C-alpha positions in Angstrom: 197.5 150.6 102.2 200.4 152.8 101.0 200.7 154.3 104.4 201.0 150.9 106.1 203.7 149.7 103.7 205.6 153.0 104.1 205.3 152.6 107.9 206.7 149.1 107.8 209.6 150.1 105.5 210.4 153.1 107.7 210.3 150.9 110.8 212.7 148.4 109.3 215.1 151.1 108.1 215.2 152.7 111.6 215.9 149.3 113.0 218.7 148.6 110.5 220.3 152.0 111.2 220.1 151.6 115.0 221.8 148.2 114.9 224.3 149.1 112.2 225.4 152.1 114.2 225.4 150.3 117.5 222.8 152.6 119.0 221.0 151.4 122.2 217.3 150.7 122.1 216.7 147.5 120.2 214.5 146.2 122.9 212.4 149.4 122.9 212.1 149.3 119.1 211.0 145.6 119.3 208.4 146.4 122.0 207.2 149.4 119.8 207.0 147.0 116.8 204.8 144.6 118.8 202.6 147.5 119.8 202.3 149.0 116.3 202.1 145.9 114.2 201.2 142.9 116.4 203.4 140.1 117.6 204.0 138.0 114.5 204.5 140.9 112.0 206.8 142.6 114.5 208.9 139.4 114.7 209.3 139.4 110.9 210.1 143.1 110.7 212.5 143.1 113.6 214.2 140.0 112.2 214.8 141.7 108.9 215.9 145.0 110.5 218.1 143.5 113.2 219.7 140.9 110.9 220.4 143.5 108.2 221.8 145.9 110.7 223.9 143.2 112.4 225.4 142.2 109.0 226.3 145.9 108.3 228.0 146.1 111.8 229.8 142.8 111.2 231.1 143.9 107.8 232.2 147.2 109.2 234.2 145.6 111.9 235.6 143.0 109.5 236.8 145.4 106.9 237.8 148.3 109.1 239.6 146.4 111.8 239.3 142.6 111.4 241.5 142.2 108.4 244.3 144.3 109.9 244.0 142.4 113.2 244.1 139.0 111.5 247.1 140.2 109.3 249.0 141.6 112.3 248.4 138.9 114.8 247.7 135.8 112.6 250.2 133.6 114.4 248.7 134.5 117.8 245.1 134.1 116.6 245.7 130.8 114.8 244.4 128.6 117.6 241.4 130.9 118.1 240.6 131.0 114.4 240.8 127.1 114.3 238.3 126.9 117.3 236.0 129.4 115.6 236.2 127.4 112.4 235.2 124.2 114.2 232.6 125.7 116.7 231.8 129.2 115.6 228.3 128.5 114.5 227.5 126.8 117.8 229.0 129.8 119.7 227.1 132.4 117.7 223.8 130.6 117.9 224.2 130.2 121.7 225.1 133.9 122.0 222.0 134.9 120.0 219.6 132.5 121.8 220.8 133.5 125.3 221.3 137.2 125.4 224.2 137.1 127.8 226.3 139.5 125.7 225.1 142.8 124.2 223.9 142.4 120.6 226.2 145.1 119.3 229.2 143.4 120.9 228.5 140.1 119.3 228.2 141.8 115.9 231.5 143.7 116.4 233.5 140.8 117.8 232.2 138.4 115.2 233.4 140.7 112.5 237.0 140.5 113.9 236.9 136.7 113.5 237.0 134.6 110.4 233.5 133.3 110.9 231.9 133.2 107.4 229.3 136.0 106.7 226.7 133.3 105.8 227.1 131.6 109.2 226.9 134.9 111.0 223.8 135.9 109.1 221.8 132.7 109.6 222.7 132.3 113.3 221.7 135.9 113.9 218.4 135.5 112.0 217.5 132.2 113.7 218.9 132.9 117.1 217.0 136.2 117.7 213.6 134.8 117.0 212.8 133.7 120.6 213.8 137.0 122.2 212.2 139.0 119.5 208.9 137.1 120.0 208.9 137.7 123.8 209.6 141.5 123.4 207.1 141.8 120.5 204.4 140.0 122.5 205.0 142.3 125.4 204.6 145.3 123.1 201.4 143.8 121.6 199.9 143.4 125.0 200.5 147.1 125.7 197.6 147.9 123.4 195.2 146.3 125.9 196.4 148.7 128.7 194.0 151.6 129.0 194.1 152.0 132.8 196.3 151.0 135.7 193.9 148.1 136.4 194.5 146.7 132.9 198.2 146.0 133.7 197.1 143.2 136.0 195.4 141.1 133.4 196.7 137.6 132.7 198.0 138.4 129.2 199.9 141.6 130.3 201.3 139.9 133.4 202.4 136.9 131.3 204.1 139.2 128.8 206.1 140.8 131.6 206.8 137.5 133.2 208.2 136.2 129.9 210.3 139.4 129.6 211.7 138.9 133.1 212.5 135.2 132.5 214.2 136.0 129.2 216.3 138.7 130.8 217.3 136.4 133.6 218.0 133.4 131.4 221.8 133.9 131.3 222.0 134.0 135.1 219.6 131.0 135.5 221.6 129.0 133.0 224.9 130.0 134.7 223.6 128.8 138.1 222.3 125.5 136.6 225.8 124.9 135.0 227.5 125.5 138.4 225.2 123.0 140.1 225.6 120.3 137.5 228.4 117.9 138.6 231.1 117.2 136.0 230.7 113.9 134.2 232.6 111.1 135.9 235.5 109.6 133.9 234.6 106.3 132.2 
């Protein structure tokens, strides 16, 4: 029992450190979490680790660069800051739900804005759940692979299909937006 709790805490701390330090490998860590802990527990542990690490990266950017940037270029950033005040939550949630931009970049750039920490935190925690679930599910399915033939089972193939669709989601959505005609003026 103590070993399991220690493993979970260690896993979460590694995840926090990787995200806070902008190290690559979040997807691999999530797949490993699914393999080690199962899909649902991995989603919880990854969410705790990734959100905590993202908050640390956000705060680092905000207090190391963001304050100076806002002080130095406040007049030039006024319109941008107003837009982020009105729609920042929507932008952040979209960026988290659709992984079009690297996770670390969203953390860093958000820290340079005036988006409230509370908004950044909840949009990160909620927005990463679908992607985390897909990657954790794929990792969980790896435990069923004992030979090359096991790769072609329905569960394993569906896990990799979900991964592929999730990875391609930004491109698919972009194409759909291009095909959608603009609304006609009323």
